[in-house]
C-alpha positions as CSV (number, residue, x, y, z in Angstrom):
1,M,9.6,12.9,-2.1
2,Q,10.7,10.2,-4.7
3,R,9.0,6.9,-3.8
4,E,9.4,4.6,-6.8
5,V,12.3,2.3,-7.5
6,V,12.3,0.2,-10.7
7,V,13.1,-3.4,-9.8
8,D,12.8,-5.2,-13.0
9,V,12.3,-4.6,-16.7
10,D,11.2,-7.7,-18.5
11,H,10.2,-7.3,-22.2
12,H,7.1,-5.2,-22.1
13,C,6.7,-5.2,-18.3
14,I,8.1,-2.8,-15.8
15,N,7.7,-3.9,-12.2
16,V,7.8,-1.1,-9.6
17,V,8.4,-1.6,-5.9
18,L,8.4,1.2,-3.3
19,P,11.2,1.9,-0.8
20,H,9.3,0.8,2.2
21,V,9.0,-2.8,0.8
22,L,12.6,-2.8,-0.1
23,A,13.5,-1.6,3.4
24,A,11.4,-4.3,5.0
25,Q,13.1,-7.0,3.0
26,G,16.6,-5.4,3.4
27,A,16.2,-5.1,7.2
28,A,15.3,-8.8,7.5
29,A,17.5,-10.2,4.8
30,P,21.0,-10.4,6.6
31,A,21.3,-13.7,8.5
32,G,20.9,-13.1,12.2
33,S,19.9,-9.4,11.7
34,K,18.3,-7.7,14.7
35,L,14.9,-7.5,13.1
36,Q,15.0,-11.1,11.9
37,Q,15.8,-12.3,15.4
38,L,13.3,-10.0,17.1
39,L,10.5,-11.2,14.8
40,S,11.4,-14.8,15.0
41,E,11.6,-14.8,18.8
42,T,8.3,-12.9,19.2
43,M,6.5,-15.2,16.8
44,Q,7.8,-18.3,18.6
45,S,6.9,-17.0,22.1
46,K,3.5,-15.7,21.1
47,D,2.6,-19.0,19.3
48,A,3.8,-21.0,22.3
49,A,1.7,-19.0,24.7
50,A,-1.4,-19.3,22.4
51,A,-0.8,-23.1,22.1
52,K,-0.5,-23.4,25.9
53,E,-3.7,-21.4,26.4
54,E,-5.5,-23.6,23.9
55,A,-4.3,-26.8,25.6
56,K,-5.5,-25.4,28.9
57,E,-9.0,-24.6,27.6
58,A,-9.2,-27.9,25.7
59,A,-8.4,-29.8,29.0
60,L,-11.1,-28.0,30.9
61,A,-13.6,-28.7,28.1
62,R,-12.4,-32.3,27.8
63,R,-11.6,-32.1,24.1
64,D,-8.6,-32.3,21.9
65,P,-6.6,-29.1,21.5
66,G,-7.3,-27.2,18.2
67,E,-4.9,-25.4,16.0
68,V,-4.1,-21.8,16.9
69,D,-3.7,-19.0,14.4
70,P,0.0,-18.0,14.1
71,F,1.0,-14.6,15.5
72,V,1.3,-12.0,12.8
73,P,3.7,-9.2,13.8
74,L,3.1,-5.6,12.8
75,V,6.2,-3.7,11.7
76,L,6.4,0.1,11.0
77,L,8.9,1.3,8.5
78,V,9.9,5.0,8.8
79,G,12.1,7.0,6.4
80,V,12.8,10.7,6.0
81,T,14.6,12.9,3.5
82,N,14.9,16.7,3.2
83,E,11.7,16.6,1.0
84,G,9.4,14.7,3.3
85,I,8.6,11.7,5.5
86,E,7.2,8.3,4.8
87,M,5.7,5.8,7.2
88,T,4.4,2.4,6.4
89,A,2.8,-0.5,8.3
90,V,3.4,-4.0,7.2
91,Q,2.7,-7.5,8.4
92,I,5.6,-9.9,7.9
93,T,4.6,-13.6,8.0
94,K,5.5,-17.1,7.0
95,P,8.9,-17.6,8.7
96,Q,11.0,-20.0,6.6
97,G,13.2,-22.7,7.9
98,P,17.0,-22.3,8.7
99,D,18.9,-22.5,5.5
100,K,22.4,-20.9,4.9
101,E,21.4,-20.0,1.4
102,L,18.0,-18.6,2.3
103,H,18.1,-14.8,1.9
104,C,14.4,-14.5,2.6
105,P,13.8,-15.5,6.2
106,F,10.1,-14.5,5.9
107,G,8.0,-15.6,2.9
108,N,5.3,-12.8,2.9
109,I,5.3,-9.0,3.2
110,N,1.8,-7.6,3.4
111,V,1.6,-3.8,3.3
112,I,-1.3,-2.5,5.4
113,S,-1.1,1.2,5.0
114,S,1.4,3.9,3.8
115,V,1.5,7.5,4.7
116,C,3.7,10.1,2.9
117,Y,3.9,13.8,3.5
118,A,6.0,16.2,1.4
119,H,7.6,19.2,3.3
120,G,8.5,22.4,1.6
121,G,10.8,23.6,4.4
122,N,13.9,22.1,5.9
123,D,12.4,20.2,8.9
124,P,10.4,17.1,7.8
125,L,10.8,15.8,11.3
126,S,8.1,18.3,12.3
127,M,5.6,16.0,10.5
128,V,6.4,12.9,12.6
129,L,3.4,13.4,14.9
130,K,1.0,14.0,12.0
131,A,2.2,11.0,10.0
132,L,2.2,8.6,12.9
133,D,-1.2,9.8,14.0
134,E,-2.5,9.0,10.5
135,L,-0.8,5.7,10.2
136,R,-2.0,4.6,13.7
137,E,-5.6,5.5,12.7
138,Q,-5.3,3.6,9.4
139,V,-3.9,0.5,11.1
140,G,-6.8,0.5,13.6
141,I,-9.3,0.6,10.6
142,V,-7.6,-2.0,8.4
143,V,-6.4,-4.5,11.0
144,P,-8.2,-3.7,14.3
145,E,-7.3,-7.1,15.6
146,S,-3.6,-6.4,15.4
147,E,-1.5,-5.9,18.5
148,E,0.9,-2.9,18.9
149,P,3.9,-2.9,16.5
150,T,6.5,-5.5,17.2
151,A,9.2,-3.2,15.9
152,I,9.7,0.2,14.2
153,V,12.4,0.1,11.5
154,T,14.1,3.3,10.4
155,Y,16.0,3.6,7.1
156,G,18.0,6.4,5.4
157,S,21.3,8.1,6.4
158,V,22.7,7.4,9.9
159,G,22.2,11.0,11.0
160,S,18.6,11.1,9.8
161,Q,17.8,7.8,11.5
162,K,19.1,9.1,14.9
163,Q,16.9,12.2,14.7
164,L,14.0,10.2,13.4
165,A,14.2,7.7,16.3
166,K,14.3,10.5,18.8
167,A,11.2,12.1,17.3
168,V,9.3,8.9,17.0
169,T,10.1,8.0,20.7
170,S,8.8,11.3,21.8
171,V,5.4,10.7,20.0
172,L,5.2,7.1,21.4
173,T,5.8,8.4,24.9
174,K,2.9,10.8,24.4
175,Y,0.7,7.9,23.2
176,G,1.6,5.9,26.3
177,K,0.7,8.7,28.7
178,E,-2.6,9.3,26.9
179,G,-3.5,5.6,27.0
180,E,-2.7,4.9,30.7
181,N,-6.3,5.2,31.9
182,S,-8.0,4.3,28.6
183,D,-9.9,1.0,28.1
184,D,-9.4,1.3,24.3
185,Y,-5.6,1.7,24.5
186,D,-3.8,-0.1,21.7
187,G,-0.4,-0.5,23.3
188,W,1.5,2.0,21.2
189,D,4.2,3.4,23.5
190,E,7.9,4.1,24.0
191,D,8.6,0.4,24.8
192,I,8.3,-0.6,21.1
193,P,11.8,-1.4,19.9
194,I,13.2,0.9,17.3
195,V,15.6,-0.9,14.9
196,S,18.0,1.2,12.8
197,T,19.4,-0.1,9.5
198,G,22.6,0.4,7.5
199,K,22.9,2.6,4.5
200,G,22.5,-0.3,2.2
201,C,19.2,-1.5,3.6
202,V,17.1,-0.4,0.7
203,S,19.7,-1.6,-1.8
204,M,19.9,-5.0,-0.1
205,G,16.1,-5.3,-0.3
206,L,16.2,-4.3,-4.0
207,A,18.8,-7.0,-4.8
208,V,17.0,-9.7,-3.0
209,L,13.6,-9.0,-4.5
210,A,15.1,-8.7,-8.0
211,A,16.8,-12.0,-7.5
212,S,13.5,-13.5,-6.3
213,V,11.6,-12.2,-9.3
214,H,14.3,-13.8,-11.6
215,G,14.1,-17.1,-9.8
216,R,17.6,-16.9,-8.4
217,V,16.3,-16.9,-4.8
218,K,13.7,-19.6,-4.6
219,L,12.3,-22.3,-2.4
220,V,11.5,-25.9,-3.4
221,V,8.2,-27.1,-1.9
222,S,6.3,-30.3,-2.3
223,V,3.0,-30.0,-4.1
224,K,0.4,-32.8,-4.4
225,G,-0.7,-33.4,-7.9
226,T,-4.0,-34.7,-9.2
227,D,-2.8,-38.3,-8.8
228,G,-2.1,-37.7,-5.1
229,K,1.7,-37.8,-5.5
230,L,4.0,-35.1,-4.0
231,R,6.3,-33.5,-6.5
232,P,8.9,-30.7,-6.0
233,K,8.0,-27.3,-7.2
234,A,9.9,-24.0,-7.0
235,K,8.3,-20.9,-5.6
236,L,9.3,-17.3,-5.0
237,G,11.5,-16.7,-2.0
238,V,9.2,-13.9,-0.9
239,A,5.7,-12.7,-1.9
240,V,4.8,-9.0,-1.6
241,Q,1.2,-7.6,-1.4
242,D,1.5,-3.8,-1.8
243,V,-1.1,-1.1,-1.6
244,A,-1.5,2.2,-3.4
245,T,0.5,5.0,-1.7
246,C,-1.5,7.7,-3.6
247,A,-5.0,8.4,-4.7
248,V,-5.9,8.7,-8.3
249,A,-8.9,10.7,-9.7
250,V,-10.3,11.5,-13.1
251,S,-12.0,14.5,-14.6
252,F,-14.0,14.9,-17.8
253,N,-14.5,17.8,-20.1
254,Y,-17.2,17.8,-22.8
255,F,-16.4,21.3,-24.3
256,G,-13.2,20.7,-26.0
257,G,-11.0,21.3,-22.9
258,A,-12.4,24.7,-21.8
259,E,-10.8,25.3,-18.4
260,N,-14.0,26.2,-16.6
261,K,-15.9,23.2,-17.8
262,W,-13.9,20.3,-16.2
263,T,-15.9,18.1,-13.8
264,E,-14.8,17.7,-10.2
265,P,-12.1,15.1,-9.7
266,K,-13.7,11.7,-9.0
267,V,-11.6,9.2,-7.0
268,I,-11.2,5.9,-8.8
269,F,-8.3,4.5,-6.8
270,D,-7.9,5.5,-3.2
271,F,-5.1,5.3,-0.7
272,D,-4.3,1.8,0.7
273,R,-6.2,0.0,-2.0
274,R,-4.6,-3.3,-3.0
275,V,-2.5,-2.8,-6.1
276,P,-4.1,-4.8,-9.0
277,A,-2.1,-7.1,-11.3
278,G,-3.4,-5.4,-14.5
279,P,-4.5,-2.0,-15.7
280,Y,-7.6,-0.2,-14.4
281,Q,-10.3,0.1,-17.1
282,I,-12.8,2.9,-17.5
283,D,-15.7,2.4,-19.9
284,F,-17.6,5.2,-21.5
285,T,-19.3,5.7,-24.9
286,A,-19.9,8.6,-27.3
287,A,-23.6,8.3,-26.5
288,E,-22.9,8.8,-22.8
289,C,-20.7,11.8,-23.6
290,A,-23.5,13.3,-25.7
291,A,-25.9,12.8,-22.8
292,H,-23.5,14.6,-20.5
293,L,-23.1,17.4,-23.0
294,A,-26.8,17.8,-23.4
295,N,-26.9,18.1,-19.6
296,G,-24.8,21.2,-19.7
297,G,-21.5,19.3,-19.3
298,K,-22.3,18.4,-15.7
299,G,-21.8,14.7,-15.0
300,I,-24.9,12.7,-14.7
301,E,-24.4,10.8,-11.4
302,D,-27.4,8.6,-11.6
303,E,-26.4,5.6,-13.6
304,S,-29.9,4.6,-14.6
305,E,-30.6,8.1,-15.8
306,L,-27.4,8.2,-17.8
307,I,-28.2,4.8,-19.5
308,E,-31.7,6.0,-20.4
309,K,-30.5,9.3,-21.9
310,A,-27.6,7.6,-23.7
311,K,-30.0,5.1,-25.2
312,N,-32.1,7.9,-26.6
313,L,-29.0,9.1,-28.5
314,E,-28.3,5.8,-30.1
315,G,-29.2,4.9,-33.7
316,S,-28.7,6.9,-36.9
317,R,-30.5,10.0,-35.7
318,G,-28.0,10.4,-32.9
319,I,-24.9,10.2,-35.0
320,P,-24.3,14.0,-35.3
321,D,-24.7,14.4,-31.5
322,R,-22.4,11.5,-30.7
323,E,-19.8,12.6,-33.2
324,A,-19.7,16.1,-31.9
325,A,-19.5,14.9,-28.3
326,A,-16.7,12.4,-29.1
327,L,-14.6,15.2,-30.7
328,K,-15.1,17.5,-27.8
329,C,-14.5,14.9,-25.0
330,R,-11.4,15.3,-22.9
331,F,-10.0,13.2,-20.1
332,R,-7.6,14.2,-17.4
333,L,-5.8,12.3,-14.6
334,Y,-5.0,13.6,-11.1
335,Q,-2.9,12.2,-8.3
336,K,-2.8,13.0,-4.6
337,T,0.2,11.9,-2.5
338,S,-0.8,13.4,0.8
339,R,-3.9,12.5,2.7
340,G,-6.4,15.1,3.7
341,G,-9.3,16.9,2.0
342,G,-12.3,15.3,0.4
343,A,-12.8,14.0,-3.1
344,E,-14.3,17.3,-4.0
345,D,-11.4,19.3,-2.7
346,D,-9.0,19.5,-5.7
347,S,-6.5,21.9,-3.9
348,E,-4.1,19.0,-3.3
349,W,-4.7,17.2,-6.6
350,I,-1.6,17.1,-8.9
351,R,-2.3,16.9,-12.6
352,V,-0.6,13.9,-14.3
353,G,0.3,13.9,-17.9
354,N,-1.5,15.7,-20.8
355,D,-5.2,15.8,-21.5
356,M,-6.4,12.9,-23.5
357,K,-8.9,12.5,-26.3
358,P,-10.2,9.0,-25.7
359,L,-12.9,9.0,-28.4
360,S,-11.1,10.7,-31.3
361,M,-7.9,10.2,-33.3
362,E,-5.5,12.8,-34.6
């Protein structure tokens, strides 16, 4: 299932945003859209109720009312194609004042978790229960304080959205019946509104986010300087905090790439980890490779042991061993798009790119 959409190419930088983020922005972008109205009304009513409760408690305690935390709505984004299904949970916050030119009614999209399953057959809807179970579990782990979703947004073709809404409603009804007599029930049931979107939802989100990146959609805010004076400053119309939608693992080979000598894939970047602004760096030296090679090619897991053995291979006497290890060292990347299986189970790992020789040049 293709998940990446290129938003912007700027000199040496390529910014990539995934469809669920574009769908979230696209569904809320039209002025007066159903999602925008639903979120705004829910935020206002929840905040008013919290303020009223705080005022009541403050009066009983004979103190001034304190500030209440604003309500943070949880929104599920669900899309399906013939290749698979994608479900994502996001928190949409920072409602922005009424402005006819404002294409970003909410200033922040915070991705909590994303679940994607590829399907080899012709019925990806059969995976709705599995995907929703997984997403519900991840939401409970990452944001246990969150209430049930304020809305579920579907995107894709009109036909697929109708079928998807029916399948999701069936699963939510099952959740509701199971939670009737449970003290730990999280409120996920068939009463959660399902909002469909037009065909251009993802395209709309793409256009708005691209315009925001280029500064064509911006807000002007007042910022206090070091002298205490307020000055106008432009800021992005919407900020996005995304998470990794796949797991990344690495494998090493100290025998020139012999197929039976690769180490087990080691996860360095797991699902739902916050996407970093820069590249991920892995440090290793020729002395460390020589230590692994002397250990039979099996990775030395104990860091202190590895440092000690690598230290013994430093200096002029260790040059032949370090050179031989550097020439034989190979590095391989793997990616996993579907959850399930442990770090040692490489049955679902997909090899990415060609083997690399990080310590030698051709």
